[in-house]
mmCIF file as gemmi writes it, N, C-alpha and C atoms, coordinates in Angstrom:
data_model
loop_
_atom_site.group_PDB
_atom_site.id
_atom_site.type_symbol
_atom_site.label_atom_id
_atom_site.label_alt_id
_atom_site.label_comp_id
_atom_site.label_asym_id
_atom_site.label_entity_id
_atom_site.label_seq_id
_atom_site.pdbx_PDB_ins_code
_atom_site.Cartn_x
_atom_site.Cartn_y
_atom_site.Cartn_z
_atom_site.occupancy
_atom_site.B_iso_or_equiv
_atom_site.pdbx_formal_charge
_atom_site.auth_seq_id
_atom_site.auth_asym_id
_atom_site.pdbx_PDB_model_num
ATOM 1 N N . MET Axp A 1 ? 26.93 -45.987 -13.513 1 0 ? 1 A 1
ATOM 2 C CA . MET Axp A 1 ? 26.071 -45.546 -14.529 1 0 ? 1 A 1
ATOM 3 C C . MET Axp A 1 ? 26.731 -43.728 -14.676 1 0 ? 1 A 1
ATOM 4 N N . ALA Axp A 2 ? 26.8 -43.484 -15.954 1 0 ? 2 A 1
ATOM 5 C CA . ALA Axp A 2 ? 26.858 -42.167 -16.36 1 0 ? 2 A 1
ATOM 6 C C . ALA Axp A 2 ? 25.624 -41.5 -16.562 1 0 ? 2 A 1
ATOM 7 N N . ARG Axp A 3 ? 25.748 -39.962 -16.34 1 0 ? 3 A 1
ATOM 8 C CA . ARG Axp A 3 ? 24.26 -39.614 -16.425 1 0 ? 3 A 1
ATOM 9 C C . ARG Axp A 3 ? 24.137 -38.879 -17.392 1 0 ? 3 A 1
ATOM 10 N N . GLY Axp A 4 ? 22.814 -38.96 -18.196 1 0 ? 4 A 1
ATOM 11 C CA . GLY Axp A 4 ? 22.662 -38.505 -19.745 1 0 ? 4 A 1
ATOM 12 C C . GLY Axp A 4 ? 22.972 -37.041 -19.789 1 0 ? 4 A 1
ATOM 13 N N . TRP Axp A 5 ? 22.526 -36.429 -20.867 1 0 ? 5 A 1
ATOM 14 C CA . TRP Axp A 5 ? 22.786 -34.932 -21.4 1 0 ? 5 A 1
ATOM 15 C C . TRP Axp A 5 ? 21.681 -34.003 -20.386 1 0 ? 5 A 1
ATOM 16 N N . GLU Axp A 6 ? 20.17 -34.787 -20.418 1 0 ? 6 A 1
ATOM 17 C CA . GLU Axp A 6 ? 18.841 -34.271 -20.042 1 0 ? 6 A 1
ATOM 18 C C . GLU Axp A 6 ? 19.182 -34.299 -18.402 1 0 ? 6 A 1
ATOM 19 N N . SER Axp A 7 ? 19.423 -35.217 -18.015 1 0 ? 7 A 1
ATOM 20 C CA . SER Axp A 7 ? 19.401 -35.109 -16.057 1 0 ? 7 A 1
ATOM 21 C C . SER Axp A 7 ? 20.456 -33.863 -15.758 1 0 ? 7 A 1
ATOM 22 N N . LYS Axp A 8 ? 21.516 -33.587 -16.559 1 0 ? 8 A 1
ATOM 23 C CA . LYS Axp A 8 ? 22.441 -32.976 -16.156 1 0 ? 8 A 1
ATOM 24 C C . LYS Axp A 8 ? 21.985 -31.363 -16.284 1 0 ? 8 A 1
ATOM 25 N N . SER Axp A 9 ? 21.241 -31.229 -17.513 1 0 ? 9 A 1
ATOM 26 C CA . SER Axp A 9 ? 20.304 -29.876 -17.905 1 0 ? 9 A 1
ATOM 27 C C . SER Axp A 9 ? 19.382 -29.699 -16.523 1 0 ? 9 A 1
ATOM 28 N N . VAL Axp A 10 ? 18.537 -30.699 -16.4 1 0 ? 10 A 1
ATOM 29 C CA . VAL Axp A 10 ? 17.715 -30.828 -15.21 1 0 ? 10 A 1
ATOM 30 C C . VAL Axp A 10 ? 18.189 -30.223 -14.017 1 0 ? 10 A 1
ATOM 31 N N . GLU Axp A 11 ? 19.347 -30.798 -13.461 1 0 ? 11 A 1
ATOM 32 C CA . GLU Axp A 11 ? 20.261 -30.585 -12.414 1 0 ? 11 A 1
ATOM 33 C C . GLU Axp A 11 ? 20.771 -28.812 -12.331 1 0 ? 11 A 1
ATOM 34 N N . ASP Axp A 12 ? 21.076 -28.554 -13.111 1 0 ? 12 A 1
ATOM 35 C CA . ASP Axp A 12 ? 21.461 -27.047 -13.724 1 0 ? 12 A 1
ATOM 36 C C . ASP Axp A 12 ? 20.537 -26.432 -13.578 1 0 ? 12 A 1
ATOM 37 N N . GLN Axp A 13 ? 18.843 -26.436 -14.126 1 0 ? 13 A 1
ATOM 38 C CA . GLN Axp A 13 ? 17.835 -25.667 -13.701 1 0 ? 13 A 1
ATOM 39 C C . GLN Axp A 13 ? 17.527 -25.675 -12.165 1 0 ? 13 A 1
ATOM 40 N N . VAL Axp A 14 ? 17.682 -26.679 -11.412 1 0 ? 14 A 1
ATOM 41 C CA . VAL Axp A 14 ? 17.23 -26.615 -10.32 1 0 ? 14 A 1
ATOM 42 C C . VAL Axp A 14 ? 18.292 -26.05 -9.547 1 0 ? 14 A 1
ATOM 43 N N . GLU Axp A 15 ? 19.355 -25.898 -9.788 1 0 ? 15 A 1
ATOM 44 C CA . GLU Axp A 15 ? 20.481 -25.187 -9.244 1 0 ? 15 A 1
ATOM 45 C C . GLU Axp A 15 ? 20.29 -23.573 -9.531 1 0 ? 15 A 1
ATOM 46 N N . GLU Axp A 16 ? 19.852 -23.313 -10.558 1 0 ? 16 A 1
ATOM 47 C CA . GLU Axp A 16 ? 19.531 -21.947 -11.046 1 0 ? 16 A 1
ATOM 48 C C . GLU Axp A 16 ? 18.417 -21.35 -9.993 1 0 ? 16 A 1
ATOM 49 N N . LYS Axp A 17 ? 17.415 -22.338 -10.286 1 0 ? 17 A 1
ATOM 50 C CA . LYS Axp A 17 ? 16.015 -21.887 -9.452 1 0 ? 17 A 1
ATOM 51 C C . LYS Axp A 17 ? 16.481 -21.538 -7.905 1 0 ? 17 A 1
ATOM 52 N N . ALA Axp A 18 ? 17.222 -22.228 -7.122 1 0 ? 18 A 1
ATOM 53 C CA . ALA Axp A 18 ? 17.419 -22.275 -5.928 1 0 ? 18 A 1
ATOM 54 C C . ALA Axp A 18 ? 18.507 -21.071 -5.749 1 0 ? 18 A 1
ATOM 55 N N . GLN Axp A 19 ? 19.208 -20.296 -6.638 1 0 ? 19 A 1
ATOM 56 C CA . GLN Axp A 19 ? 19.805 -19.444 -6.629 1 0 ? 19 A 1
ATOM 57 C C . GLN Axp A 19 ? 19.37 -17.943 -6.701 1 0 ? 19 A 1
ATOM 58 N N . SER Axp A 20 ? 18.271 -18.158 -7.714 1 0 ? 20 A 1
ATOM 59 C CA . SER Axp A 20 ? 17.436 -16.693 -8.04 1 0 ? 20 A 1
ATOM 60 C C . SER Axp A 20 ? 16.482 -16.558 -6.581 1 0 ? 20 A 1
ATOM 61 N N . ALA Axp A 21 ? 16.056 -17.588 -6.277 1 0 ? 21 A 1
ATOM 62 C CA . ALA Axp A 21 ? 14.88 -17.716 -5.204 1 0 ? 21 A 1
ATOM 63 C C . ALA Axp A 21 ? 15.33 -16.6 -4.278 1 0 ? 21 A 1
ATOM 64 N N . PRO Axp A 22 ? 16.141 -16.182 -3.662 1 0 ? 22 A 1
ATOM 65 C CA . PRO Axp A 22 ? 16.26 -15.274 -2.348 1 0 ? 22 A 1
ATOM 66 C C . PRO Axp A 22 ? 16.344 -13.691 -3.364 1 0 ? 22 A 1
ATOM 67 N N . VAL Axp A 23 ? 16.669 -13.749 -4.512 1 0 ? 23 A 1
ATOM 68 C CA . VAL Axp A 23 ? 16.594 -12.197 -5.403 1 0 ? 23 A 1
ATOM 69 C C . VAL Axp A 23 ? 14.816 -12.315 -5.484 1 0 ? 23 A 1
ATOM 70 N N . THR Axp A 24 ? 14.022 -13.152 -5.919 1 0 ? 24 A 1
ATOM 71 C CA . THR Axp A 24 ? 12.47 -12.909 -5.928 1 0 ? 24 A 1
ATOM 72 C C . THR Axp A 24 ? 12.196 -12.525 -4.82 1 0 ? 24 A 1
ATOM 73 N N . HIS Axp A 25 ? 12.492 -13.102 -3.43 1 0 ? 25 A 1
ATOM 74 C CA . HIS Axp A 25 ? 11.958 -12.983 -2.35 1 0 ? 25 A 1
ATOM 75 C C . HIS Axp A 25 ? 12.3 -11.512 -1.966 1 0 ? 25 A 1
ATOM 76 N N . VAL Axp A 26 ? 13.33 -10.723 -2.268 1 0 ? 26 A 1
ATOM 77 C CA . VAL Axp A 26 ? 13.72 -9.401 -2.008 1 0 ? 26 A 1
ATOM 78 C C . VAL Axp A 26 ? 12.819 -8.449 -3.078 1 0 ? 26 A 1
ATOM 79 N N . VAL Axp A 27 ? 12.546 -8.989 -4.148 1 0 ? 27 A 1
ATOM 80 C CA . VAL Axp A 27 ? 11.741 -8.115 -5.436 1 0 ? 27 A 1
ATOM 81 C C . VAL Axp A 27 ? 10.425 -8.439 -4.909 1 0 ? 27 A 1
ATOM 82 N N . ALA Axp A 28 ? 10.076 -9.258 -4.409 1 0 ? 28 A 1
ATOM 83 C CA . ALA Axp A 28 ? 8.727 -9.429 -3.542 1 0 ? 28 A 1
ATOM 84 C C . ALA Axp A 28 ? 8.283 -8.335 -2.453 1 0 ? 28 A 1
ATOM 85 N N . ALA Axp A 29 ? 9.53 -8.341 -1.69 1 0 ? 29 A 1
ATOM 86 C CA . ALA Axp A 29 ? 9.194 -7.575 -0.692 1 0 ? 29 A 1
ATOM 87 C C . ALA Axp A 29 ? 9.203 -6.389 -0.935 1 0 ? 29 A 1
ATOM 88 N N . THR Axp A 30 ? 10.268 -5.829 -1.714 1 0 ? 30 A 1
ATOM 89 C CA . THR Axp A 30 ? 10.06 -4.553 -2.372 1 0 ? 30 A 1
ATOM 90 C C . THR Axp A 30 ? 9.065 -3.844 -2.825 1 0 ? 30 A 1
ATOM 91 N N . GLN Axp A 31 ? 7.959 -5.216 -3.757 1 0 ? 31 A 1
ATOM 92 C CA . GLN Axp A 31 ? 6.931 -4.485 -4.391 1 0 ? 31 A 1
ATOM 93 C C . GLN Axp A 31 ? 5.945 -4.442 -3.26 1 0 ? 31 A 1
ATOM 94 N N . GLN Axp A 32 ? 5.871 -5.215 -2.32 1 0 ? 32 A 1
ATOM 95 C CA . GLN Axp A 32 ? 4.874 -5.223 -1.15 1 0 ? 32 A 1
ATOM 96 C C . GLN Axp A 32 ? 5.05 -3.361 -0.312 1 0 ? 32 A 1
ATOM 97 N N . GLN Axp A 33 ? 6.504 -3.654 -0.036 1 0 ? 33 A 1
ATOM 98 C CA . GLN Axp A 33 ? 6.833 -1.978 0.338 1 0 ? 33 A 1
ATOM 99 C C . GLN Axp A 33 ? 6.107 -0.792 -0.669 1 0 ? 33 A 1
ATOM 100 N N . LYS Axp A 34 ? 6.297 -1.144 -1.461 1 0 ? 34 A 1
ATOM 101 C CA . LYS Axp A 34 ? 5.807 0.167 -2.768 1 0 ? 34 A 1
ATOM 102 C C . LYS Axp A 34 ? 4.142 0.217 -2.405 1 0 ? 34 A 1
ATOM 103 N N . ALA Axp A 35 ? 3.786 -1.077 -2.64 1 0 ? 35 A 1
ATOM 104 C CA . ALA Axp A 35 ? 2.158 -1.302 -2.861 1 0 ? 35 A 1
ATOM 105 C C . ALA Axp A 35 ? 1.745 -0.525 -1.359 1 0 ? 35 A 1
ATOM 106 N N . ALA Axp A 36 ? 2.428 -0.765 -0.187 1 0 ? 36 A 1
ATOM 107 C CA . ALA Axp A 36 ? 1.978 -0.092 1.138 1 0 ? 36 A 1
ATOM 108 C C . ALA Axp A 36 ? 1.994 1.219 1.047 1 0 ? 36 A 1
ATOM 109 N N . THR Axp A 37 ? 3.128 1.726 0.929 1 0 ? 37 A 1
ATOM 110 C CA . THR Axp A 37 ? 3.361 3.186 0.453 1 0 ? 37 A 1
ATOM 111 C C . THR Axp A 37 ? 2.366 3.928 -0.374 1 0 ? 37 A 1
ATOM 112 N N . ALA Axp A 38 ? 2.121 3.429 -1.506 1 0 ? 38 A 1
ATOM 113 C CA . ALA Axp A 38 ? 1.034 3.823 -2.109 1 0 ? 38 A 1
ATOM 114 C C . ALA Axp A 38 ? -0.236 3.874 -1.702 1 0 ? 38 A 1
ATOM 115 N N . ALA Axp A 39 ? -0.746 3.016 -1.043 1 0 ? 39 A 1
ATOM 116 C CA . ALA Axp A 39 ? -1.839 2.769 -0.381 1 0 ? 39 A 1
ATOM 117 C C . ALA Axp A 39 ? -1.889 3.928 0.612 1 0 ? 39 A 1
ATOM 118 N N . LYS Axp A 40 ? -1.013 4.354 1.857 1 0 ? 40 A 1
ATOM 119 C CA . LYS Axp A 40 ? -0.906 5.201 2.78 1 0 ? 40 A 1
ATOM 120 C C . LYS Axp A 40 ? -1.095 6.593 1.982 1 0 ? 40 A 1
ATOM 121 N N . THR Axp A 41 ? -0.207 6.644 0.684 1 0 ? 41 A 1
ATOM 122 C CA . THR Axp A 41 ? -0.614 7.925 -0.181 1 0 ? 41 A 1
ATOM 123 C C . THR Axp A 41 ? -2.022 8.093 -0.688 1 0 ? 41 A 1
ATOM 124 N N . ARG Axp A 42 ? -2.403 6.906 -1.078 1 0 ? 42 A 1
ATOM 125 C CA . ARG Axp A 42 ? -4.035 7.351 -1.135 1 0 ? 42 A 1
ATOM 126 C C . ARG Axp A 42 ? -5.077 7.649 0.078 1 0 ? 42 A 1
ATOM 127 N N . GLU Axp A 43 ? -4.709 6.866 0.774 1 0 ? 43 A 1
ATOM 128 C CA . GLU Axp A 43 ? -5.311 6.943 2.036 1 0 ? 43 A 1
ATOM 129 C C . GLU Axp A 43 ? -5.431 8.539 2.889 1 0 ? 43 A 1
ATOM 130 N N . ARG Axp A 44 ? -4.299 9.138 2.347 1 0 ? 44 A 1
ATOM 131 C CA . ARG Axp A 44 ? -3.79 10.482 2.729 1 0 ? 44 A 1
ATOM 132 C C . ARG Axp A 44 ? -4.549 11.636 1.961 1 0 ? 44 A 1
ATOM 133 N N . GLN Axp A 45 ? -4.262 11.097 0.679 1 0 ? 45 A 1
ATOM 134 C CA . GLN Axp A 45 ? -5.203 11.819 -0.114 1 0 ? 45 A 1
ATOM 135 C C . GLN Axp A 45 ? -6.658 12.103 -0.172 1 0 ? 45 A 1
ATOM 136 N N . ALA Axp A 46 ? -7.211 10.87 0.155 1 0 ? 46 A 1
ATOM 137 C CA . ALA Axp A 46 ? -8.844 10.639 0.03 1 0 ? 46 A 1
ATOM 138 C C . ALA Axp A 46 ? -9.032 11.9 1.663 1 0 ? 46 A 1
ATOM 139 N N . LEU Axp A 47 ? -8.478 11.591 2.369 1 0 ? 47 A 1
ATOM 140 C CA . LEU Axp A 47 ? -8.652 12.495 3.713 1 0 ? 47 A 1
ATOM 141 C C . LEU Axp A 47 ? -8.379 13.821 3.667 1 0 ? 47 A 1
ATOM 142 N N . GLU Axp A 48 ? -7.631 14.24 2.844 1 0 ? 48 A 1
ATOM 143 C CA . GLU Axp A 48 ? -7.165 15.777 2.304 1 0 ? 48 A 1
ATOM 144 C C . GLU Axp A 48 ? -8.588 16.11 1.743 1 0 ? 48 A 1
ATOM 145 N N . LEU Axp A 49 ? -9.123 15.531 0.855 1 0 ? 49 A 1
ATOM 146 C CA . LEU Axp A 49 ? -10.077 15.797 -0.296 1 0 ? 49 A 1
ATOM 147 C C . LEU Axp A 49 ? -11.461 15.606 0.974 1 0 ? 49 A 1
ATOM 148 N N . GLN Axp A 50 ? -11.627 14.867 1.65 1 0 ? 50 A 1
ATOM 149 C CA . GLN Axp A 50 ? -13.09 14.973 2.312 1 0 ? 50 A 1
ATOM 150 C C . GLN Axp A 50 ? -12.757 16.23 3.476 1 0 ? 50 A 1
ATOM 151 N N . ARG Axp A 51 ? -11.601 16.65 3.923 1 0 ? 51 A 1
ATOM 152 C CA . ARG Axp A 51 ? -11.288 17.632 4.667 1 0 ? 51 A 1
ATOM 153 C C . ARG Axp A 51 ? -11.616 19.086 4.136 1 0 ? 51 A 1
ATOM 154 N N . GLU Axp A 52 ? -11.54 19.041 2.705 1 0 ? 52 A 1
ATOM 155 C CA . GLU Axp A 52 ? -11.706 20.054 1.92 1 0 ? 52 A 1
ATOM 156 C C . GLU Axp A 52 ? -12.994 20.213 1.669 1 0 ? 52 A 1
ATOM 157 N N . ARG Axp A 53 ? -13.728 19.276 1.553 1 0 ? 53 A 1
ATOM 158 C CA . ARG Axp A 53 ? -15.045 19.238 1.232 1 0 ? 53 A 1
ATOM 159 C C . ARG Axp A 53 ? -15.759 19.84 2.316 1 0 ? 53 A 1
ATOM 160 N N . ILE Axp A 54 ? -15.643 19.295 3.582 1 0 ? 54 A 1
ATOM 161 C CA . ILE Axp A 54 ? -16.181 19.625 4.571 1 0 ? 54 A 1
ATOM 162 C C . ILE Axp A 54 ? -15.817 21.291 4.847 1 0 ? 54 A 1
ATOM 163 N N . LEU Axp A 55 ? -14.853 21.813 4.715 1 0 ? 55 A 1
ATOM 164 C CA . LEU Axp A 55 ? -14.555 22.943 4.903 1 0 ? 55 A 1
ATOM 165 C C . LEU Axp A 55 ? -15.33 23.927 3.828 1 0 ? 55 A 1
ATOM 166 N N . ASP Axp A 56 ? -15.514 23.404 2.403 1 0 ? 56 A 1
ATOM 167 C CA . ASP Axp A 56 ? -16.453 24.17 1.786 1 0 ? 56 A 1
ATOM 168 C C . ASP Axp A 56 ? -17.645 24.227 1.813 1 0 ? 56 A 1
ATOM 169 N N . GLU Axp A 57 ? -18.229 23.12 2.768 1 0 ? 57 A 1
ATOM 170 C CA . GLU Axp A 57 ? -19.709 23.165 3.233 1 0 ? 57 A 1
ATOM 171 C C . GLU Axp A 57 ? -20.084 24.411 3.816 1 0 ? 57 A 1
ATOM 172 N N . ARG Axp A 58 ? -21.323 24.921 3.419 1 0 ? 58 A 1
ATOM 173 C CA . ARG Axp A 58 ? -21.852 26.065 4.457 1 0 ? 58 A 1
ATOM 174 C C . ARG Axp A 58 ? -23.228 25.613 4.659 1 0 ? 58 A 1
ATOM 175 N N . THR Axp A 59 ? -23.478 25.805 5.938 1 0 ? 59 A 1
ATOM 176 C CA . THR Axp A 59 ? -24.93 25.555 6.425 1 0 ? 59 A 1
ATOM 177 C C . THR Axp A 59 ? -25.603 26.428 7.677 1 0 ? 59 A 1
ATOM 178 N N . SER Axp A 60 ? -26.535 26.65 7.722 1 0 ? 60 A 1
ATOM 179 C CA . SER Axp A 60 ? -27.189 27.432 8.791 1 0 ? 60 A 1
ATOM 180 C C . SER Axp A 60 ? -27.59 26.558 9.711 1 0 ? 60 A 1
ATOM 181 N N . ASN Axp A 61 ? -27.767 25.235 9.87 1 0 ? 61 A 1
ATOM 182 C CA . ASN Axp A 61 ? -28.365 24.278 10.648 1 0 ? 61 A 1
ATOM 183 C C . ASN Axp A 61 ? -27.393 24.21 11.658 1 0 ? 61 A 1
ATOM 184 N N . PRO Axp A 62 ? -27.657 24.558 13.182 1 0 ? 62 A 1
ATOM 185 C CA . PRO Axp A 62 ? -26.613 24.016 14.02 1 0 ? 62 A 1
ATOM 186 C C . PRO Axp A 62 ? -26.127 22.79 14.27 1 0 ? 62 A 1
ATOM 187 N N . ILE Axp A 63 ? -27.257 21.725 14.057 1 0 ? 63 A 1
ATOM 188 C CA . ILE Axp A 63 ? -27.015 20.218 14.173 1 0 ? 63 A 1
ATOM 189 C C . ILE Axp A 63 ? -25.962 19.939 13.064 1 0 ? 63 A 1
ATOM 190 N N . ARG Axp A 64 ? -26.497 20.423 11.845 1 0 ? 64 A 1
ATOM 191 C CA . ARG Axp A 64 ? -25.566 19.937 10.713 1 0 ? 64 A 1
ATOM 192 C C . ARG Axp A 64 ? -23.879 20.119 10.731 1 0 ? 64 A 1
ATOM 193 N N . ARG Axp A 65 ? -23.974 21.75 11.38 1 0 ? 65 A 1
ATOM 194 C CA . ARG Axp A 65 ? -22.873 22.52 11.499 1 0 ? 65 A 1
ATOM 195 C C . ARG Axp A 65 ? -21.863 21.637 12.592 1 0 ? 65 A 1
ATOM 196 N N . ALA Axp A 66 ? -22.429 21.292 13.687 1 0 ? 66 A 1
ATOM 197 C CA . ALA Axp A 66 ? -21.91 20.409 14.7 1 0 ? 66 A 1
ATOM 198 C C . ALA Axp A 66 ? -21.57 19.383 14.031 1 0 ? 66 A 1
ATOM 199 N N . ALA Axp A 67 ? -21.927 18.387 13.005 1 0 ? 67 A 1
ATOM 200 C CA . ALA Axp A 67 ? -21.584 17.003 12.714 1 0 ? 67 A 1
ATOM 201 C C . ALA Axp A 67 ? -20.712 17.372 11.887 1 0 ? 67 A 1
ATOM 202 N N . LEU Axp A 68 ? -20.864 18.711 11.142 1 0 ? 68 A 1
ATOM 203 C CA . LEU Axp A 68 ? -19.211 18.68 10.087 1 0 ? 68 A 1
ATOM 204 C C . LEU Axp A 68 ? -18.148 19.06 10.907 1 0 ? 68 A 1
ATOM 205 N N . GLU Axp A 69 ? -18.29 19.615 12.079 1 0 ? 69 A 1
ATOM 206 C CA . GLU Axp A 69 ? -17.283 20.177 12.997 1 0 ? 69 A 1
ATOM 207 C C . GLU Axp A 69 ? -16.404 18.615 13.731 1 0 ? 69 A 1
ATOM 208 N N . GLN Axp A 70 ? -17.531 18.104 14.102 1 0 ? 70 A 1
ATOM 209 C CA . GLN Axp A 70 ? -17.166 16.509 14.553 1 0 ? 70 A 1
ATOM 210 C C . GLN Axp A 70 ? -16.178 15.77 13.713 1 0 ? 70 A 1
ATOM 211 N N . ALA Axp A 71 ? -16.855 15.91 12.42 1 0 ? 71 A 1
ATOM 212 C CA . ALA Axp A 71 ? -16.064 14.998 11.297 1 0 ? 71 A 1
ATOM 213 C C . ALA Axp A 71 ? -14.582 15.584 10.86 1 0 ? 71 A 1
ATOM 214 N N . LEU Axp A 72 ? -14.705 16.863 10.756 1 0 ? 72 A 1
ATOM 215 C CA . LEU Axp A 72 ? -13.139 17.441 10.468 1 0 ? 72 A 1
ATOM 216 C C . LEU Axp A 72 ? -12.273 17.447 11.531 1 0 ? 72 A 1
ATOM 217 N N . ASN Axp A 73 ? -12.779 17.163 12.845 1 0 ? 73 A 1
ATOM 218 C CA . ASN Axp A 73 ? -12.156 17.242 13.908 1 0 ? 73 A 1
ATOM 219 C C . ASN Axp A 73 ? -11.258 15.72 13.599 1 0 ? 73 A 1
ATOM 220 N N . GLU Axp A 74 ? -11.95 14.43 13.573 1 0 ? 74 A 1
ATOM 221 C CA . GLU Axp A 74 ? -11.888 13.095 13.355 1 0 ? 74 A 1
ATOM 222 C C . GLU Axp A 74 ? -10.976 13.285 11.858 1 0 ? 74 A 1
ATOM 223 N N . ILE Axp A 75 ? -10.936 13.597 10.999 1 0 ? 75 A 1
ATOM 224 C CA . ILE Axp A 75 ? -10.23 13.661 9.753 1 0 ? 75 A 1
ATOM 225 C C . ILE Axp A 75 ? -8.682 14.393 10.026 1 0 ? 75 A 1
ATOM 226 N N . GLU Axp A 76 ? -8.839 15.589 10.912 1 0 ? 76 A 1
ATOM 227 C CA . GLU Axp A 76 ? -7.925 16.192 11.289 1 0 ? 76 A 1
ATOM 228 C C . GLU Axp A 76 ? -6.786 15.105 12.226 1 0 ? 76 A 1
ATOM 229 N N . THR Axp A 77 ? -7.378 14.329 13.139 1 0 ? 77 A 1
ATOM 230 C CA . THR Axp A 77 ? -6.914 13.748 13.899 1 0 ? 77 A 1
ATOM 231 C C . THR Axp A 77 ? -5.998 12.649 13.094 1 0 ? 77 A 1
ATOM 232 N N . LYS Axp A 78 ? -6.978 12.246 12.477 1 0 ? 78 A 1
ATOM 233 C CA . LYS Axp A 78 ? -6.28 10.832 11.355 1 0 ? 78 A 1
ATOM 234 C C . LYS Axp A 78 ? -4.954 11.445 10.421 1 0 ? 78 A 1
ATOM 235 N N . LEU Axp A 79 ? -4.814 12.479 9.935 1 0 ? 79 A 1
ATOM 236 C CA . LEU Axp A 79 ? -3.993 13.219 9.26 1 0 ? 79 A 1
ATOM 237 C C . LEU Axp A 79 ? -2.957 13.564 10.22 1 0 ? 79 A 1
ATOM 238 N N . ALA Axp A 80 ? -2.978 13.959 11.447 1 0 ? 80 A 1
ATOM 239 C CA . ALA Axp A 80 ? -1.872 14.061 12.176 1 0 ? 80 A 1
ATOM 240 C C . ALA Axp A 80 ? -1.318 13.124 12.451 1 0 ? 80 A 1
ATOM 241 N N . ALA Axp A 81 ? -2.1 11.547 12.417 1 0 ? 81 A 1
ATOM 242 C CA . ALA Axp A 81 ? -1.417 10.652 12.951 1 0 ? 81 A 1
ATOM 243 C C . ALA Axp A 81 ? -0.508 9.824 11.373 1 0 ? 81 A 1
ATOM 244 N N . PHE Axp A 82 ? -0.264 10.697 10.471 1 0 ? 82 A 1
ATOM 245 C CA . PHE Axp A 82 ? 0.505 10.288 9.368 1 0 ? 82 A 1
ATOM 246 C C . PHE Axp A 82 ? 1.678 11.051 9.761 1 0 ? 82 A 1
């Protein structure tokens, strides 16, 4: 029995979709990499801003100063890991 025009069109659409699937996967992977890079950049910027805020803060309280120094050390350790 001969295939009708509609069934052939559906068959072509299925083939096109199957061929374009790998390209879609590559695009999705690229977008994920860009998103991961952007997230790391934002995290690094946030750490640098925190570091600047701590360095700008002045206090005469030794307990507060010790806490700020400890926070600064932690931030610098995280920045060094990048």
